[in-house]
ROMARLO-403359 format. One record per residue: residue in one letter; x, y, z of N, C-alpha, C in turn; residue number from 1. Coordinates in Angstrom, 2 decimals. Example, Ala and Ser with C-alpha at 12.3 -4.5 7.8 and 13.67 -1.06 7.14 Angstrom:
+------+---------+---------+---------+---------+---------+---------+---------+---------+---------+-----+
: type :     n_X :     n_Y :     n_Z :    ca_X :    ca_Y :    ca_Z :     c_X :     c_Y :     c_Z : seq :
+------+---------+---------+---------+---------+---------+---------+---------+---------+---------+-----+
:    A :   13.19 :   -5.69 :    7.80 :   12.30 :   -4.50 :    7.80 :   13.20 :   -3.30 :    7.80 :   1 :
:    S :   12.85 :   -2.25 :    7.08 :   13.67 :   -1.06 :    7.14 :   12.90 :    0.03 :    7.87 :   2 :
+------+---------+---------+---------+---------+---------+---------+---------+---------+---------+-----+
END
This chain:
+------+---------+---------+---------+---------+---------+---------+---------+---------+---------+-----+
: type :     n_X :     n_Y :     n_Z :    ca_X :    ca_Y :    ca_Z :     c_X :     c_Y :     c_Z : seq :
+------+---------+---------+---------+---------+---------+---------+---------+---------+---------+-----+
:    X :    0.85 :   -1.18 :    0.00 :    0.00 :    0.00 :    0.00 :    0.89 :    1.24 :    0.00 :   1 :
:    X :    0.53 :    2.23 :   -0.80 :    1.32 :    3.45 :   -0.93 :    1.11 :    4.34 :    0.30 :   2 :
:    X :    2.14 :    5.09 :    0.61 :    2.07 :    6.01 :    1.74 :    1.21 :    7.22 :    1.36 :   3 :
:    X :    0.55 :    7.80 :    2.35 :   -0.28 :    8.98 :    2.14 :    0.61 :   10.17 :    1.75 :   4 :
:    X :    0.20 :   10.89 :    0.73 :    0.93 :   12.09 :    0.32 :    0.38 :   13.26 :    1.11 :   5 :
:    X :    1.19 :   13.90 :    1.94 :    0.67 :   15.00 :    2.76 :    0.38 :   16.23 :    1.90 :   6 :
:    X :   -0.74 :   16.90 :    2.20 :   -1.09 :   18.16 :    1.55 :   -0.56 :   19.27 :    2.44 :   7 :
:    X :    0.41 :   20.03 :    1.92 :    1.12 :   21.03 :    2.71 :    0.43 :   22.38 :    2.62 :   8 :
:    X :    0.25 :   23.03 :    3.76 :   -0.28 :   24.39 :    3.82 :    0.84 :   25.33 :    3.40 :   9 :
:    X :    0.68 :   26.09 :    2.29 :    1.78 :   26.94 :    1.84 :    2.09 :   28.10 :    2.79 :  10 :
:    X :    1.15 :   28.46 :    3.66 :    1.41 :   29.57 :    4.59 :    2.22 :   29.12 :    5.80 :  11 :
:    X :    2.08 :   27.85 :    6.20 :    2.80 :   27.38 :    7.39 :    3.91 :   26.40 :    7.06 :  12 :
:    X :    3.83 :   25.79 :    5.88 :    4.83 :   24.77 :    5.52 :    4.57 :   23.43 :    6.18 :  13 :
:    X :    3.45 :   23.30 :    6.89 :    3.11 :   22.06 :    7.58 :    1.88 :   21.42 :    6.92 :  14 :
:    X :    1.68 :   20.10 :    7.11 :    0.50 :   19.45 :    6.53 :   -0.79 :   20.00 :    7.13 :  15 :
:    X :   -1.83 :   20.05 :    6.28 :   -3.15 :   20.44 :    6.78 :   -3.63 :   19.38 :    7.75 :  16 :
:    X :   -4.36 :   19.76 :    8.83 :   -4.91 :   18.77 :    9.78 :   -5.82 :   17.79 :    9.06 :  17 :
:    X :   -5.59 :   16.50 :    9.27 :   -6.38 :   15.46 :    8.64 :   -6.13 :   15.35 :    7.14 :  18 :
:    X :   -5.12 :   16.05 :    6.66 :   -4.76 :   16.04 :    5.23 :   -5.91 :   16.57 :    4.36 :  19 :
:    X :   -6.70 :   17.52 :    4.93 :   -7.83 :   18.11 :    4.21 :   -7.69 :   19.62 :    4.21 :  20 :
:    X :   -7.82 :   20.23 :    3.04 :   -7.77 :   21.68 :    2.91 :   -9.11 :   22.23 :    3.43 :  21 :
:    X :   -9.08 :   23.18 :    4.38 :  -10.34 :   23.74 :    4.89 :  -11.12 :   24.45 :    3.78 :  22 :
:    X :  -12.46 :   24.34 :    3.78 :  -13.27 :   24.97 :    2.74 :  -13.01 :   26.47 :    2.59 :  23 :
:    X :  -12.69 :   27.15 :    3.68 :  -12.45 :   28.59 :    3.61 :  -11.19 :   28.93 :    2.82 :  24 :
:    X :  -10.29 :   27.98 :    2.63 :   -9.04 :   28.22 :    1.90 :   -9.13 :   27.84 :    0.42 :  25 :
:    X :  -10.28 :   27.31 :   -0.01 :  -10.44 :   26.89 :   -1.40 :  -11.00 :   28.04 :   -2.22 :  26 :
:    X :  -10.31 :   28.39 :   -3.30 :  -10.75 :   29.45 :   -4.20 :  -12.00 :   28.98 :   -4.95 :  27 :
:    X :  -13.08 :   29.78 :   -4.96 :  -14.32 :   29.34 :   -5.62 :  -14.15 :   29.11 :   -7.13 :  28 :
:    X :  -13.28 :   29.87 :   -7.76 :  -13.05 :   29.65 :   -9.20 :  -12.32 :   28.33 :   -9.43 :  29 :
:    X :  -11.34 :   28.04 :   -8.60 :  -10.64 :   26.77 :   -8.71 :  -11.57 :   25.60 :   -8.44 :  30 :
:    X :  -12.46 :   25.75 :   -7.47 :  -13.43 :   24.70 :   -7.16 :  -14.39 :   24.49 :   -8.32 :  31 :
:    X :  -14.82 :   25.60 :   -8.96 :  -15.72 :   25.47 :  -10.12 :  -15.04 :   24.70 :  -11.24 :  32 :
:    X :  -13.76 :   24.97 :  -11.48 :  -13.02 :   24.24 :  -12.51 :  -12.87 :   22.76 :  -12.14 :  33 :
:    X :  -12.58 :   22.49 :  -10.88 :  -12.45 :   21.10 :  -10.44 :  -13.77 :   20.34 :  -10.58 :  34 :
:    X :  -14.90 :   21.02 :  -10.37 :  -16.20 :   20.36 :  -10.44 :  -16.57 :   19.90 :  -11.85 :  35 :
:    X :  -15.97 :   20.47 :  -12.90 :  -16.30 :   19.98 :  -14.25 :  -15.38 :   18.84 :  -14.67 :  36 :
:    X :  -14.32 :   18.60 :  -13.91 :  -13.41 :   17.50 :  -14.25 :  -14.00 :   16.17 :  -13.76 :  37 :
:    X :  -13.78 :   15.11 :  -14.51 :  -14.30 :   13.81 :  -14.08 :  -13.55 :   13.28 :  -12.86 :  38 :
:    X :  -14.24 :   12.44 :  -12.11 :  -13.59 :   11.81 :  -10.95 :  -12.62 :   10.73 :  -11.43 :  39 :
:    X :  -11.62 :   10.41 :  -10.64 :  -10.67 :    9.38 :  -11.04 :  -11.34 :    8.04 :  -11.33 :  40 :
:    X :  -10.86 :    7.36 :  -12.37 :  -11.36 :    6.01 :  -12.66 :  -10.21 :    5.02 :  -12.82 :  41 :
:    X :   -8.98 :    5.48 :  -12.65 :   -7.79 :    4.64 :  -12.72 :   -6.91 :    5.01 :  -11.54 :  42 :
:    X :   -6.94 :    4.19 :  -10.52 :   -6.24 :    4.55 :   -9.28 :   -5.13 :    3.59 :   -8.89 :  43 :
:    X :   -4.78 :    2.67 :   -9.74 :   -3.71 :    1.72 :   -9.43 :   -2.36 :    2.38 :   -9.71 :  44 :
:    X :   -1.71 :    2.84 :   -8.65 :   -0.43 :    3.55 :   -8.82 :    0.68 :    2.65 :   -9.33 :  45 :
:    X :    0.52 :    1.34 :   -9.22 :    1.52 :    0.43 :   -9.79 :    1.52 :    0.55 :  -11.32 :  46 :
:    X :    0.37 :    0.91 :  -11.89 :    0.27 :    1.10 :  -13.33 :    0.54 :    2.55 :  -13.71 :  47 :
:    X :   -0.08 :    3.49 :  -13.01 :    0.00 :    4.90 :  -13.39 :    1.27 :    5.59 :  -12.88 :  48 :
:    X :    1.90 :    5.01 :  -11.88 :    3.07 :    5.62 :  -11.22 :    2.78 :    7.02 :  -10.72 :  49 :
:    X :    1.49 :    7.30 :  -10.46 :    1.10 :    8.62 :   -9.96 :    1.03 :    9.69 :  -11.02 :  50 :
:    X :    1.16 :    9.33 :  -12.30 :    1.17 :   10.33 :  -13.36 :   -0.22 :   10.70 :  -13.85 :  51 :
:    X :   -1.20 :    9.86 :  -13.67 :   -2.56 :   10.15 :  -14.12 :   -3.53 :    9.31 :  -13.30 :  52 :
:    X :   -4.79 :    9.72 :  -13.29 :   -5.79 :    8.95 :  -12.55 :   -7.11 :    8.86 :  -13.31 :  53 :
:    X :   -7.09 :    9.18 :  -14.61 :   -8.30 :    9.12 :  -15.41 :   -7.95 :    8.66 :  -16.81 :  54 :
:    X :   -8.73 :    7.71 :  -17.33 :   -8.55 :    7.25 :  -18.70 :   -9.85 :    7.45 :  -19.46 :  55 :
:    X :   -9.71 :    7.86 :  -20.72 :  -10.87 :    8.12 :  -21.57 :  -10.56 :    7.57 :  -22.95 :  56 :
:    X :  -11.42 :    6.73 :  -23.45 :  -11.21 :    6.11 :  -24.76 :  -12.35 :    6.51 :  -25.67 :  57 :
:    X :  -12.00 :    6.92 :  -26.87 :  -13.02 :    7.37 :  -27.81 :  -12.60 :    6.99 :  -29.23 :  58 :
:    X :  -13.58 :    6.74 :  -30.06 :  -13.34 :    6.55 :  -31.48 :  -13.81 :    7.82 :  -32.18 :  59 :
:    X :  -12.87 :    8.54 :  -32.77 :  -13.20 :    9.80 :  -33.44 :  -13.77 :    9.54 :  -34.83 :  60 :
:    X :  -14.65 :   10.42 :  -35.26 :  -15.10 :   10.42 :  -36.65 :  -14.06 :   11.23 :  -37.42 :  61 :
:    X :  -13.41 :   10.62 :  -38.40 :  -12.36 :   11.30 :  -39.16 :  -12.68 :   11.21 :  -40.65 :  62 :
:    X :  -13.13 :   12.32 :  -41.19 :  -13.45 :   12.40 :  -42.60 :  -12.23 :   12.91 :  -43.36 :  63 :
:    X :  -11.91 :   12.25 :  -44.45 :  -10.83 :   12.69 :  -45.34 :  -11.40 :   12.72 :  -46.75 :  64 :
:    X :  -11.16 :   13.82 :  -47.45 :  -11.67 :   13.93 :  -48.81 :  -10.64 :   14.66 :  -49.66 :  65 :
:    X :  -10.33 :   14.09 :  -50.82 :   -9.33 :   14.66 :  -51.73 :   -9.90 :   14.63 :  -53.15 :  66 :
:    X :   -9.90 :   15.78 :  -53.81 :  -10.36 :   15.87 :  -55.19 :   -9.26 :   16.53 :  -56.02 :  67 :
:    X :   -8.90 :   15.89 :  -57.12 :   -7.88 :   16.42 :  -58.02 :   -8.40 :   16.31 :  -59.45 :  68 :
:    X :   -8.19 :   17.36 :  -60.21 :   -8.51 :   17.25 :  -61.64 :   -7.44 :   17.99 :  -62.44 :  69 :
:    X :   -7.26 :   17.57 :  -63.67 :   -6.28 :   18.20 :  -64.55 :   -6.85 :   18.21 :  -65.96 :  70 :
:    X :   -6.69 :   19.34 :  -66.60 :   -7.13 :   19.50 :  -67.98 :   -5.90 :   19.86 :  -68.81 :  71 :
:    X :   -5.67 :   19.11 :  -69.88 :   -4.59 :   19.40 :  -70.83 :   -5.21 :   19.79 :  -72.17 :  72 :
:    X :   -4.68 :   20.85 :  -72.75 :   -5.12 :   21.28 :  -74.07 :   -3.89 :   21.35 :  -74.96 :  73 :
:    X :   -3.94 :   20.69 :  -76.11 :   -2.81 :   20.65 :  -77.05 :   -3.22 :   21.38 :  -78.35 :  74 :
:    X :   -2.98 :   22.70 :  -78.42 :   -3.38 :   23.43 :  -79.62 :   -2.55 :   23.04 :  -80.86 :  75 :
:    X :   -1.28 :   22.66 :  -80.62 :   -0.42 :   22.16 :  -81.70 :    0.37 :   21.00 :  -81.17 :  76 :
:    X :    1.13 :   20.32 :  -82.03 :    1.92 :   19.18 :  -81.57 :    3.09 :   19.60 :  -80.69 :  77 :
:    X :    3.44 :   20.88 :  -80.68 :    4.58 :   21.33 :  -79.85 :    4.14 :   22.22 :  -78.69 :  78 :
:    X :    2.86 :   22.44 :  -78.50 :    2.36 :   23.29 :  -77.41 :    1.40 :   22.50 :  -76.52 :  79 :
:    X :    1.52 :   22.74 :  -75.21 :    0.61 :   22.11 :  -74.25 :    0.24 :   23.16 :  -73.21 :  80 :
:    X :   -1.04 :   23.32 :  -72.97 :   -1.55 :   24.21 :  -71.93 :   -2.30 :   23.32 :  -70.94 :  81 :
:    X :   -2.01 :   23.49 :  -69.66 :   -2.64 :   22.63 :  -68.65 :   -3.15 :   23.46 :  -67.49 :  82 :
:    X :   -4.16 :   22.92 :  -66.85 :   -4.71 :   23.50 :  -65.63 :   -5.00 :   22.35 :  -64.66 :  83 :
:    X :   -4.60 :   22.54 :  -63.39 :   -4.84 :   21.52 :  -62.37 :   -5.45 :   22.18 :  -61.15 :  84 :
:    X :   -6.44 :   21.54 :  -60.57 :   -7.05 :   22.00 :  -59.34 :   -7.09 :   20.87 :  -58.32 :  85 :
:    X :   -7.03 :   21.26 :  -57.04 :   -7.02 :   20.25 :  -55.98 :   -7.70 :   20.80 :  -54.75 :  86 :
:    X :   -8.49 :   19.97 :  -54.09 :   -9.06 :   20.31 :  -52.78 :   -8.81 :   19.15 :  -51.82 :  87 :
:    X :   -8.56 :   19.47 :  -50.60 :   -8.32 :   18.48 :  -49.55 :   -9.08 :   18.92 :  -48.31 :  88 :
:    X :   -9.79 :   17.99 :  -47.70 :  -10.49 :   18.26 :  -46.45 :  -10.19 :   17.13 :  -45.48 :  89 :
:    X :   -9.85 :   17.51 :  -44.27 :   -9.65 :   16.55 :  -43.19 :  -10.37 :   17.10 :  -41.97 :  90 :
:    X :  -11.26 :   16.33 :  -41.39 :  -11.94 :   16.80 :  -40.18 :  -11.98 :   15.68 :  -39.16 :  91 :
:    X :  -11.88 :   16.07 :  -37.90 :  -12.03 :   15.16 :  -36.78 :  -13.18 :   15.67 :  -35.93 :  92 :
:    X :  -14.10 :   14.78 :  -35.58 :  -15.22 :   15.16 :  -34.75 :  -15.26 :   14.24 :  -33.54 :  93 :
:    X :  -15.38 :   14.85 :  -32.37 :  -15.46 :   14.08 :  -31.14 :  -14.95 :   14.89 :  -29.96 :  94 :
:    X :  -14.57 :   14.20 :  -28.90 :  -14.06 :   14.87 :  -27.70 :  -12.55 :   15.09 :  -27.75 :  95 :
:    X :  -11.81 :   14.11 :  -28.23 :  -10.34 :   14.15 :  -28.15 :   -9.72 :   14.48 :  -29.50 :  96 :
:    X :  -10.16 :   15.58 :  -30.12 :   -9.64 :   15.96 :  -31.43 :   -8.28 :   16.64 :  -31.29 :  97 :
:    X :   -7.53 :   16.68 :  -32.38 :   -6.24 :   17.39 :  -32.38 :   -6.48 :   18.85 :  -32.02 :  98 :
:    X :   -5.61 :   19.39 :  -31.21 :   -5.69 :   20.80 :  -30.80 :   -7.00 :   21.14 :  -30.10 :  99 :
:    X :   -7.61 :   20.18 :  -29.48 :   -8.90 :   20.41 :  -28.85 :   -8.79 :   21.01 :  -27.46 : 100 :
:    X :   -9.97 :   21.35 :  -26.91 :  -10.02 :   21.96 :  -25.59 :   -9.72 :   20.95 :  -24.49 : 101 :
:    X :  -10.09 :   19.70 :  -24.71 :   -9.85 :   18.67 :  -23.70 :   -9.89 :   17.32 :  -24.40 : 102 :
:    X :   -9.31 :   16.33 :  -23.77 :   -9.41 :   14.98 :  -24.33 :  -10.02 :   14.03 :  -23.31 : 103 :
:    X :  -10.86 :   14.55 :  -22.43 :  -11.48 :   13.71 :  -21.42 :  -12.99 :   13.83 :  -21.39 : 104 :
:    X :  -13.62 :   14.30 :  -22.47 :  -15.06 :   14.27 :  -22.54 :  -15.76 :   15.53 :  -22.08 : 105 :
:    X :  -15.09 :   16.67 :  -22.05 :  -15.74 :   17.91 :  -21.62 :  -16.78 :   18.36 :  -22.64 : 106 :
:    X :  -16.38 :   18.47 :  -23.89 :  -17.28 :   18.98 :  -24.91 :  -16.86 :   18.43 :  -26.27 : 107 :
:    X :  -17.86 :   18.16 :  -27.12 :  -17.53 :   17.68 :  -28.45 :  -17.06 :   18.85 :  -29.31 : 108 :
:    X :  -16.07 :   18.55 :  -30.15 :  -15.43 :   19.58 :  -30.94 :  -15.22 :   19.08 :  -32.36 : 109 :
:    X :  -14.86 :   20.01 :  -33.25 :  -14.48 :   19.65 :  -34.61 :  -13.18 :   20.37 :  -34.94 : 110 :
:    X :  -12.21 :   19.62 :  -35.42 :  -10.97 :   20.19 :  -35.91 :  -10.95 :   19.94 :  -37.41 : 111 :
:    X :  -10.92 :   21.01 :  -38.20 :  -10.98 :   20.89 :  -39.66 :   -9.74 :   21.50 :  -40.29 : 112 :
:    X :   -9.24 :   20.84 :  -41.31 :   -8.11 :   21.35 :  -42.09 :   -8.48 :   21.25 :  -43.55 : 113 :
:    X :   -8.39 :   22.36 :  -44.27 :   -8.67 :   22.35 :  -45.70 :   -7.47 :   22.92 :  -46.44 : 114 :
:    X :   -7.28 :   22.44 :  -47.65 :   -6.20 :   22.91 :  -48.51 :   -6.75 :   22.94 :  -49.93 : 115 :
:    X :   -6.68 :   24.09 :  -50.56 :   -7.16 :   24.26 :  -51.93 :   -6.02 :   24.84 :  -52.75 : 116 :
:    X :   -5.82 :   24.30 :  -53.94 :   -4.75 :   24.82 :  -54.79 :   -5.16 :   24.74 :  -56.25 : 117 :
:    X :   -4.49 :   25.58 :  -57.05 :   -4.71 :   25.58 :  -58.50 :   -3.36 :   25.89 :  -59.16 : 118 :
:    X :   -3.15 :   25.30 :  -60.31 :   -1.90 :   25.53 :  -61.04 :   -2.21 :   25.59 :  -62.54 : 119 :
:    X :   -1.47 :   26.42 :  -63.24 :   -1.60 :   26.52 :  -64.69 :   -0.20 :   26.41 :  -65.28 : 120 :
:    X :   -0.13 :   25.82 :  -66.45 :    1.19 :   25.65 :  -67.07 :    1.13 :   25.72 :  -68.59 : 121 :
:    X :    2.27 :   26.08 :  -69.13 :    2.42 :   26.11 :  -70.59 :    3.76 :   25.45 :  -70.92 : 122 :
:    X :    3.75 :   24.52 :  -71.86 :    4.97 :   23.85 :  -72.30 :    5.09 :   24.00 :  -73.82 : 123 :
:    X :    6.26 :   24.47 :  -74.26 :    6.56 :   24.62 :  -75.70 :    7.78 :   23.76 :  -76.01 : 124 :
:    X :    7.65 :   22.82 :  -76.94 :    8.76 :   21.97 :  -77.35 :    9.32 :   22.52 :  -78.66 : 125 :
:    X :   10.57 :   23.00 :  -78.58 :   11.23 :   23.54 :  -79.77 :   11.96 :   22.44 :  -80.54 : 126 :
:    X :   12.58 :   21.54 :  -79.77 :   13.28 :   20.40 :  -80.38 :   13.36 :   19.30 :  -79.33 : 127 :
:    X :   13.99 :   18.19 :  -79.66 :   14.11 :   17.10 :  -78.69 :   15.01 :   17.46 :  -77.53 : 128 :
:    X :   15.79 :   18.55 :  -77.63 :   16.69 :   18.95 :  -76.55 :   16.36 :   20.32 :  -75.95 : 129 :
:    X :   15.41 :   21.06 :  -76.54 :   15.07 :   22.39 :  -76.05 :   13.56 :   22.44 :  -75.77 : 130 :
:    X :   13.24 :   22.66 :  -74.47 :   11.85 :   22.73 :  -74.03 :   11.69 :   23.94 :  -73.12 : 131 :
:    X :   10.63 :   24.70 :  -73.33 :   10.30 :   25.83 :  -72.46 :    9.08 :   25.43 :  -71.64 : 132 :
:    X :    9.19 :   25.55 :  -70.32 :    8.07 :   25.21 :  -69.45 :    7.84 :   26.35 :  -68.48 : 133 :
:    X :    6.60 :   26.83 :  -68.38 :    6.22 :   27.91 :  -67.47 :    5.07 :   27.39 :  -66.61 : 134 :
:    X :    5.25 :   27.49 :  -65.29 :    4.23 :   27.02 :  -64.34 :    3.92 :   28.13 :  -63.35 : 135 :
:    X :    2.69 :   28.23 :  -62.94 :    2.29 :   29.16 :  -61.88 :    1.18 :   28.50 :  -61.07 : 136 :
:    X :    1.04 :   28.92 :  -59.83 :    0.01 :   28.31 :  -59.00 :   -0.30 :   29.13 :  -57.77 : 137 :
:    X :   -1.40 :   28.78 :  -57.14 :   -1.81 :   29.41 :  -55.88 :   -2.27 :   28.30 :  -54.93 : 138 :
:    X :   -2.14 :   28.59 :  -53.63 :   -2.53 :   27.59 :  -52.63 :   -3.06 :   28.32 :  -51.40 : 139 :
:    X :   -4.08 :   27.75 :  -50.78 :   -4.63 :   28.32 :  -49.56 :   -4.95 :   27.17 :  -48.59 : 140 :
:    X :   -4.34 :   27.22 :  -47.41 :   -4.60 :   26.23 :  -46.36 :   -5.29 :   26.92 :  -45.20 : 141 :
:    X :   -6.14 :   26.17 :  -44.51 :   -6.86 :   26.75 :  -43.38 :   -7.10 :   25.68 :  -42.33 : 142 :
:    X :   -6.83 :   26.03 :  -41.08 :   -7.17 :   25.18 :  -39.94 :   -8.26 :   25.87 :  -39.16 : 143 :
:    X :   -9.19 :   25.09 :  -38.65 :  -10.27 :   25.67 :  -37.87 :  -10.68 :   24.69 :  -36.79 : 144 :
:    X :  -10.92 :   25.22 :  -35.62 :  -11.40 :   24.42 :  -34.49 :  -12.66 :   25.08 :  -33.97 : 145 :
:    X :  -13.70 :   24.31 :  -33.74 :  -14.91 :   24.89 :  -33.18 :  -15.65 :   23.84 :  -32.36 : 146 :
:    X :  -16.50 :   24.35 :  -31.49 :  -17.32 :   23.48 :  -30.64 :  -18.50 :   22.96 :  -31.43 : 147 :
:    X :  -18.92 :   21.76 :  -31.12 :  -20.13 :   21.21 :  -31.71 :  -21.26 :   21.35 :  -30.70 : 148 :
:    X :  -22.46 :   21.23 :  -31.18 :  -23.62 :   21.36 :  -30.31 :  -24.23 :   22.75 :  -30.44 : 149 :
:    X :  -25.37 :   22.92 :  -29.82 :  -26.09 :   24.18 :  -29.88 :  -25.44 :   25.20 :  -28.94 : 150 :
:    X :  -25.69 :   26.49 :  -29.16 :  -25.16 :   27.50 :  -28.22 :  -25.64 :   27.25 :  -26.79 : 151 :
:    X :  -26.85 :   26.73 :  -26.64 :  -27.37 :   26.45 :  -25.30 :  -26.54 :   25.37 :  -24.61 : 152 :
:    X :  -26.16 :   24.31 :  -25.36 :  -25.33 :   23.25 :  -24.79 :  -23.95 :   23.80 :  -24.41 : 153 :
:    X :  -23.39 :   24.63 :  -25.25 :  -22.08 :   25.20 :  -24.97 :  -22.15 :   26.13 :  -23.75 : 154 :
:    X :  -23.24 :   26.88 :  -23.62 :  -23.39 :   27.80 :  -22.50 :  -23.47 :   27.04 :  -21.19 : 155 :
:    X :  -24.14 :   25.90 :  -21.17 :  -24.24 :   25.10 :  -19.95 :  -22.86 :   24.68 :  -19.50 : 156 :
:    X :  -22.02 :   24.29 :  -20.44 :  -20.69 :   23.80 :  -20.08 :  -19.78 :   24.93 :  -19.64 : 157 :
:    X :  -19.77 :   26.02 :  -20.39 :  -18.75 :   27.05 :  -20.17 :  -19.16 :   28.21 :  -19.29 : 158 :
:    X :  -20.39 :   28.30 :  -18.86 :  -20.72 :   29.40 :  -17.96 :  -21.43 :   28.91 :  -16.71 : 159 :
:    X :  -22.63 :   28.38 :  -16.84 :  -23.38 :   28.00 :  -15.64 :  -22.72 :   26.85 :  -14.89 : 160 :
:    X :  -22.15 :   25.88 :  -15.61 :  -21.51 :   24.75 :  -14.94 :  -20.23 :   25.18 :  -14.23 : 161 :
:    X :  -19.54 :   26.15 :  -14.81 :  -18.30 :   26.60 :  -14.19 :  -18.56 :   27.51 :  -13.01 : 162 :
:    X :  -19.60 :   28.32 :  -13.09 :  -19.94 :   29.27 :  -12.02 :  -18.74 :   30.11 :  -11.62 : 163 :
:    X :  -17.99 :   30.56 :  -12.62 :  -16.81 :   31.37 :  -12.32 :  -17.23 :   32.77 :  -11.91 : 164 :
:    X :  -16.48 :   33.33 :  -10.97 :  -16.73 :   34.71 :  -10.56 :  -15.68 :   35.59 :  -11.19 : 165 :
:    X :  -16.03 :   36.83 :  -11.40 :  -15.07 :   37.78 :  -11.97 :  -14.31 :   38.43 :  -10.82 : 166 :
:    X :  -13.03 :   38.55 :  -10.99 :  -12.21 :   39.16 :   -9.96 :  -11.08 :   39.92 :  -10.61 : 167 :
:    X :  -10.69 :   41.01 :  -10.01 :   -9.53 :   41.76 :  -10.48 :   -8.36 :   41.33 :   -9.62 : 168 :
:    X :   -7.33 :   40.80 :  -10.25 :   -6.18 :   40.28 :   -9.52 :   -4.93 :   40.98 :  -10.04 : 169 :
:    X :   -4.17 :   41.54 :   -9.14 :   -2.90 :   42.14 :   -9.52 :   -1.87 :   41.04 :   -9.70 : 170 :
:    X :   -0.84 :   41.25 :  -10.57 :    0.16 :   40.20 :  -10.79 :    0.82 :   39.71 :   -9.51 : 171 :
:    X :    1.03 :   40.57 :   -8.54 :    1.66 :   40.17 :   -7.29 :    0.75 :   39.33 :   -6.40 : 172 :
:    X :   -0.54 :   39.28 :   -6.71 :   -1.49 :   38.56 :   -5.88 :   -1.80 :   37.16 :   -6.39 : 173 :
:    X :   -1.24 :   36.76 :   -7.52 :   -1.55 :   35.45 :   -8.08 :   -0.98 :   34.35 :   -7.18 : 174 :
:    X :   -1.75 :   33.31 :   -6.94 :   -1.22 :   32.19 :   -6.13 :   -0.14 :   31.45 :   -6.90 : 175 :
:    X :    0.78 :   30.86 :   -6.16 :    1.88 :   30.14 :   -6.79 :    1.84 :   28.67 :   -6.39 : 176 :
:    X :    2.29 :   27.83 :   -7.31 :    2.39 :   26.41 :   -7.07 :    3.76 :   25.97 :   -7.55 : 177 :
:    X :    4.48 :   25.26 :   -6.73 :    5.83 :   24.82 :   -7.07 :    5.86 :   23.30 :   -7.15 : 178 :
:    X :    5.71 :   22.74 :   -8.38 :    5.64 :   21.28 :   -8.50 :    6.94 :   20.58 :   -8.13 : 179 :
:    X :    8.07 :   21.27 :   -8.13 :    9.33 :   20.59 :   -7.82 :    9.33 :   20.04 :   -6.40 : 180 :
:    X :    8.69 :   20.74 :   -5.47 :    8.66 :   20.22 :   -4.10 :    7.85 :   18.94 :   -4.03 : 181 :
:    X :    6.80 :   18.84 :   -4.85 :    5.99 :   17.61 :   -4.86 :    6.72 :   16.48 :   -5.58 : 182 :
:    X :    7.46 :   16.80 :   -6.64 :    8.22 :   15.77 :   -7.36 :    9.28 :   15.17 :   -6.46 : 183 :
:    X :   10.01 :   16.03 :   -5.73 :   11.05 :   15.50 :   -4.84 :   10.43 :   14.58 :   -3.79 : 184 :
:    X :    9.30 :   14.96 :   -3.24 :    8.65 :   14.16 :   -2.20 :    8.19 :   12.82 :   -2.80 : 185 :
:    X :    7.65 :   12.87 :   -4.04 :    7.21 :   11.62 :   -4.68 :    8.39 :   10.70 :   -4.99 : 186 :
:    X :    9.53 :   11.26 :   -5.39 :   10.69 :   10.46 :   -5.69 :   11.29 :    9.81 :   -4.45 : 187 :
:    X :   11.17 :   10.45 :   -3.30 :   11.71 :    9.89 :   -2.07 :   10.94 :    8.63 :   -1.67 : 188 :
:    X :    9.64 :    8.57 :   -2.01 :    8.86 :    7.40 :   -1.65 :    9.25 :    6.19 :   -2.45 : 189 :
:    X :    9.82 :    6.42 :   -3.66 :   10.26 :    5.29 :   -4.49 :    9.14 :    4.80 :   -5.28 : 190 :
+------+---------+---------+---------+---------+---------+---------+---------+---------+---------+-----+
END
């Protein structure tokens, strides 16, 4: 059985009584954020080594679509005019999308990547050893991430469920957390 990790009071440097932070010392905004996170479902430290306590598995919907076309026009046996167009779409829909807000089931999202290009060319063959080729093209790529669901569903998640309060905080008043002290303590336990 693993040893209890003491929760240290940053003002005294000593463990909180009963290893419980008093409710009066808990920031309401931090508590609101904690309340939207799922409870642990993986607690075997022999497997997790204390690095995580929640696992989420999902099968994403991943649409890929590629369209290419090319038109060649040969006005003479030594001239060729060509035009090529291409579109590419890649989208991921689900909770754990690339560049998403979360990968643990907070909100469904869509990550979309599109790429559109066009090229035109002219080739003139003067002889078997002399060829003139002129090519030009344009390309536009776009990445987009957005939430799925109705505005009402998004509002429930990001405002009423969070119940965040507005506060003006000066830079010198921000709370600090020093993970190195916790890492050293965890390493001492082995």
